[in-house]
Structure formats: structure tokens, C-alpha cells
N, C-alpha and C positions, 0 to 999 in steps of 0.2 A: 504494500500500500504506500502511496506517495506521501512524502512528508508535508507538502503543501496541503494535501487533502486532509491529513490528520489535523493540521492547524485550523482548517475551516471547521471541521467537526468539533474541535475543542472550543473554538470561539462561539459556536452556536449553542453547545451544551456539553460540558466536560464529561457528563455521564454517558454520552454516546459511545466513546471509546472504551469505557469501563464495563459495558453491558454486553459482553460476549454471550451468545447462546440464547438471547431473549429477543422477541419481536419488539423493536423500538416503538412502533406505532401502537401495538396492543398494550404495551406497558406504559404508554403515555410519556415516554422519554423524549420523543419528538412529536410535534403536532404539525398541522398544515402550514402554519406560519413559519415554523422552523424549516420545513421542507422547502418552502419558497426562498428562505434565506440561504439554505445550502445551494439550491439551484443558482440563485443570483451570484453568490460568491464563487461557485465553481465556474460559471460562465465567464466571470471577470478574470479569475486567476488562470484558467486554462484556455481562455480565448475560444470558447465553444458556444454553441447555441443549442439548448435542449429542445428536442421535439416535444410538442404537447403530449404525444402518446407515451413518452417516457416519464412524465410527471404523474405517476400513479402510486398509490400507497404501497403496493407490493414491491416497488423498486426502492423503497426507503425503510425496509424492515431490519436491515443490519448494515454496519459499515462496509462489509464485503460486497453486498448487493448494490449499495450506492456506488461504490468504486467501480464495479463491473458495468454499471449503467453509464458512468462517465467514460470508461474506456471504450465504449461503443463509438465514441467520437474520435477515435484514432490515437488515444493517449496510451502510453506505456509507462511502467514504473520507471 
């Protein structure tokens, strides 16, 4: 996982990186406003544009899944 990505998650909510093995949305560690903040920050940091179809709750259930969604836009670690 990319360090800049970890910094984004830590800024949005430090609990995100500490919550391995739980569904971030179900456990209310992130909410829709935090999702949009992650999207906006990732777009700015990585110079990408999320497709609306990728901004779905199931793409924000864990740090790994969020990172895989970002990697769809051609990013590598």
C-alpha cells in the first residue's frame, strides 16, 4: 500500500488503518462524507478522476479494497 495513500486515510480517520478485518462502512469507521473526502484527496494526490461507478460502499469496506479501486486508474505501489 502506498505511503501517500496511508497518509490520506490517516488524515480522514486514524482508525481506518487500525481496523484490519472489519467492514469500515458497517462498523461506522467511515461514512459517506469520509468516502467523498478520501475520493477528493486521492484524486488530488494521485492526479486521477474517479468514475461515479467506483464510488460505491462496497469499494470502501477496507483499506485494501480502497487501494485496489485507486489502482484501477493505473497506479502502482
